[in-house]
C-alpha positions in Angstrom: -12.4 -7.3 -46.0 -10.6 -10.5 -46.0 -7.8 -10.6 -43.3 -4.6 -12.2 -43.9 -2.9 -15.1 -41.1 -0.1 -12.1 -40.2 -2.5 -9.0 -39.8 -4.1 -9.1 -36.5 -6.9 -6.8 -36.2 -7.7 -5.3 -32.8 -10.4 -7.7 -31.6 -8.4 -10.6 -31.9 -6.8 -9.0 -28.2 -10.8 -8.7 -27.2 -10.2 -12.1 -25.1 -7.0 -11.0 -23.0 -8.4 -7.8 -22.5 -11.8 -9.9 -21.5 -9.5 -11.4 -19.2 -7.3 -9.3 -18.2 -10.2 -6.4 -16.8 -12.1 -10.3 -14.7 -8.9 -10.9 -13.2 -8.1 -6.7 -12.3 -12.0 -6.8 -10.8 -11.2 -10.2 -8.9 -8.4 -8.8 -6.9 -9.9 -6.0 -6.8 -12.8 -6.9 -5.5 -11.5 -9.7 -2.8 -8.8 -6.7 -1.1 -12.5 -4.5 -0.7 -14.3 -7.6 0.5 -11.4 -8.4 3.2 -11.0 -4.7 4.3 -15.0 -4.6 4.9 -15.3 -7.9 6.3 -11.8 -8.2 7.9 -11.3 -7.8 11.7 -10.0 -4.7 12.6 -8.1 -5.2 16.3 -5.7 -2.7 17.0 -3.3 -3.0 20.3 0.6 -2.2 22.0 1.6 -5.9 21.3 0.4 -5.6 17.1 1.9 -2.4 17.0 5.3 -3.4 18.4 8.3 -4.1 16.7 8.8 -7.6 15.8 11.8 -8.0 14.3 14.3 -9.6 15.9 12.6 -8.5 18.8 14.8 -5.3 19.7 13.3 -2.0 19.9 14.4 0.6 17.9 17.5 2.9 19.1 18.6 6.3 17.1 17.9 7.5 13.3 18.0 4.5 10.0 19.2 7.2 7.9 22.7 7.3 9.8 26.1 6.8 7.3 27.0 3.7 6.1 30.5 2.9 5.0 31.3 2.7 0.6 32.7 -0.3 1.3 28.9 -2.3 2.4 28.3 -1.1 -1.1 31.4 -1.6 -2.7 30.9 -5.1 -1.5 27.3 -5.3 -2.7 28.5 -3.8 -6.2 31.0 -6.6 -6.2 29.0 -10.0 -5.5 26.5 -8.7 -8.3 29.5 -8.3 -10.6 31.1 -11.7 -10.2 27.0 -13.2 -10.0 27.0 -11.6 -13.6 30.2 -12.8 -14.4 28.7 -16.0 -13.6 25.4 -15.8 -16.0 27.9 -15.2 -18.6 29.8 -18.0 -18.5 27.4 -20.8 -17.7 26.0 -20.7 -21.1 29.6 -20.5 -22.2 30.5 -23.3 -20.5 27.0 -25.4 -21.3 28.0 -25.0 -24.6 31.9 -24.7 -24.7 32.5 -28.1 -27.0 30.1 -26.1 -30.0 31.7 -23.5 -30.1 35.8 -24.3 -30.0 38.2 -22.2 -29.7 36.0 -19.7 -31.9 34.7 -18.5 -28.3 37.4 -20.0 -25.9 40.2 -16.7 -26.7 36.7 -13.7 -25.8 35.8 -15.2 -23.1 40.1 -15.5 -22.2 40.0 -12.0 -22.6 36.5 -11.6 -20.6 37.9 -13.4 -18.0 41.5 -11.5 -17.8 39.2 -8.1 -17.7 37.2 -9.6 -14.8 40.4 -10.1 -13.2 42.8 -7.5 -13.7 39.3 -5.4 -11.6 39.7 -8.3 -9.0 42.9 -7.7 -8.3 42.9 -3.5 -8.4 39.8 -4.0 -6.1 42.4 -6.4 -3.8 45.1 -4.1 -3.9 43.4 -1.1 -3.0 41.7 -3.2 0.3 37.5 -3.1 -0.9 37.3 -6.5 0.4 38.7 -6.2 4.2 
């Protein structure tokens, strides 16, 4: 049976599967070997709190103000805005007025949301 250029058979994927299996095998072998041969030292210093050097006090599940989450969401929102604006700005001369008005509408919606957030006092 002849295969055309556009037709793939399962044996075409065999080199990829072999490479994936070899990589996975190496990772598992290396992790297992280091676990077996590596030093196993337990001490109070090793188990102590190291981040900022301050012992943790209280419950980690204490309630946090919703304003913290709103600020994080706003950061993501305006970060995504820049992701959409950058390619538009790079190709602005090529697009001309065709995409200028939709971008003004996009910015208008975002600025309306930003104005609403300022009026609600979320950023205070």
